[in-house]
C-alpha angles and dihedrals in degrees: 000000000000123000126207128185116220117176100307096330118099115208124200121188123211105199127190146126123269111293092010095125103264094136093042089053091049091052088056091049090050093049093049093045092050090047087057090052097256120146109238124195139166136071142301126201105220133192113193122245093236090054099077093169091053095231092157135039124194129206110229122198102219094209097051103023089229114152130200129180106262105171139004141177086219117082116254123180094236095047102094103149113085123198119164110316093336131091116205132206108232090204090063090052087056089050092048092049090052091049090053092049092046090053093065093111093054121110090227131022126195125205108188106204136008106193145163093290090058090052086059090052090252132105111034094347094111093057092041092051092047091053092045089058102035111022120100101186136066119307117194116195125187120207144149120267094252090062097050097091096042090050092048089053091052091048094048095051095046 
């Protein structure tokens, strides 16, 4: 994990390959933070244990536990953004961005995960950028190793 200090926001990066345990690690961080009485907000991208081929990913609102289908390898009428083998629902990106913005008063915010869409200023970029410029707590971002340098460049110029 790497930590960067931007204004009064502290950013920690959880870096790992696909299926390396980033989200599992974040769940542990969330559980321990909540046990200490910290308010935790943000989003997780969850595959489900019975979906071994990871055909579907769900967006989970950490504060409410609510899950919505974010991406799938199976065609859905509302999934109009294609990246790799996955089709994404743009409405869920809007929802995720709002969750990130609404989490601004949390002690700790999780963004799982910063990906290629965010590098293109799509996906959860709007919520990420809002937090980068307005949040004063701890922001933990998960990402794959190839995105570490591009993300650090975004962070350093903000």
